[in-house]
N, C-alpha and C positions, 0 to 999 in steps of 0.2 A: 504494499499500500504506499509505504514512504516513497518508493521509486516512482510511482504513478504521480504522486503529489508533486515531486521534484521535476518531472517532466513537464507538467503543466505551466511551470514558470521557466521562461527562457530570458536569460540576461543579455544584455546589450552586447553587439559586436561593432565594430568600425562600420559595416555594412549597415545594421539597422539604425545607427546613429546617423549615417549619411542620409538613408531613406527618409527618416522622420525629419532631419533638418531641412529637407526639400519638400516636405509635405506629400510624400509618395504614399498612397493607400496601399498596405500590403496584409496579408495574414500569415500567421506563423505556423510551420509545420514540424515540429520535432519528430524524429523517428530513431530507431535502434541502428546505429552506424555498423556496417559489417565491412571488414577489410576486403577490398577489391570487389564489393559488391556493385559500385557505381550506380549509375542512373537507373538501372533495371531493378535494383534492390529497392531503392528509396520509392520508386513508382509503385512496387508491388505493395511495399508496407503503407504507403498512403492511398492506395486506390486510384491512382492516377495513370493516364496513358504515358507510356515513356517518351513518347513524341514531344509531350509538353514540358517535360524535364529537361531544362537546358543546362548543359555542362559549360563550366567556366575553364577554359584551357589556355595556359600560359605558355607561349611559343617564342621564339626568336628568329630573327632573320639571319641572313649570311653573315652579318656584321655582329653578330649576338645581341642586336637590339631587340628587347622584349615587346610582346604584344599580346593581346587577349583576344581569343576567337570564342563566340558564344555559339553552341552547336547543339542540336537537337540530341536527345538522350540516345535515340535509337539510330543515330547516323555517326559516321566519322568524318574527318576532315581530309579532303583532297588536298595536302600541302601543296602540290603542284599548281592546281587552280588557284588555291589562295595566293601563293606567290606572284602568279601572273596578275593577278586583279589588283594587288596591292604595289606592284612595281618593284618586288624583290626578286633577286636570283634565286633564293630557296627560303624555305621556312621548315623549321622542324620543332618538336615539343621540346621544351627546356628539361633538364634532370629535375628531379623533386626538389633538390637542394636550391637549384637555381631559381626555380618556380616560387619557393618560399621566401627566398631573399627578395624577389622582386615585388611580390604580391603581398607579404607580411603574414599570409595564411598558410596553415598546414595543408599539404596535398590531401584532397578528400574533403576539404573544408574551404576551398577556394570560392570567394564571391568577387564578382566584378566591381563591387561597390567598396568604397572605403579602402582601397590599396594602399599599401606603403608608397609605392611609386606610381606616378601617372604614366599610363601606358596607352598607346592607342588601342581602340577596342573595335572588333570587326564581329558583326552578327550574320548568321545566315539569314538570307533575306525573307525566307518562309516563317521564320519565328515571329517576325513582326506582324504577320497576318492573324496570328492566334489571338483569342480573346485575353487569355491569361496563360502565364507560364509559372512554373515552379523553377527557383534558382537558388544555388545555395546562399545562406544566409550569414556566412562568415564562421561557420564552425562544422565539423564532421557531425553528420545526425541532424541537420537543421536546413529545412528549406524555407524559403518565403515565396508566397504566391503574389503576383502583381500584374500590372499591365505592361506588356512588353515595350511599349512606348517609351516607359520610363528609362530604358537603356540608351535610347537615342538622346532623350532629354537631358539626362544627368551625365552620361558618359561620352556624349557625341559619337555612339556606336555608328559604324558606317556598314551598310548593307553590303554582303558578298555572297556569291553562290558557289559553295565549295563542298557540299554535302554529298557523302556517298553513303547510301542505306546500306543496313544490315553487314557492316565490317567490324573488325575490332577497333574498339574506339581509341583515340589517342589518349595519352595520360591526363588524368584529371588534376 
């Protein structure tokens, strides 16, 4: 019983602080984090369609400049297509240590909101067509649901088309 009461209360994160400071309406959805469970596990636990669960991926270009990609949970990023669209020679996922250093978040709990370092954000274009998305709220086992347009308003996220369906996902 005590565990359930604790789960009902979710403390602030840099992400939720940023969302609240900008008046973004969101709902909180804690779940039991499972190592390597990814968006499929969070969607299953919360009763959501994995396509509406958005992964926050920290990547880097050929010069090791970091960037964030927001991708559907059931898709993977075509780094070749992404690089071509953003004018880079190549793009690859950051190692977990490098991703954490740039974002300030532990891998598996990375939110695009309230990152330690300002990075360009790219969002899979079709995400912006969804009425609501679930995205990491700044810690493992914690998603927030909100209007995807908040990503454009707060992060100046630029739409790209780089989704590949049903592949192994890039590192979260």
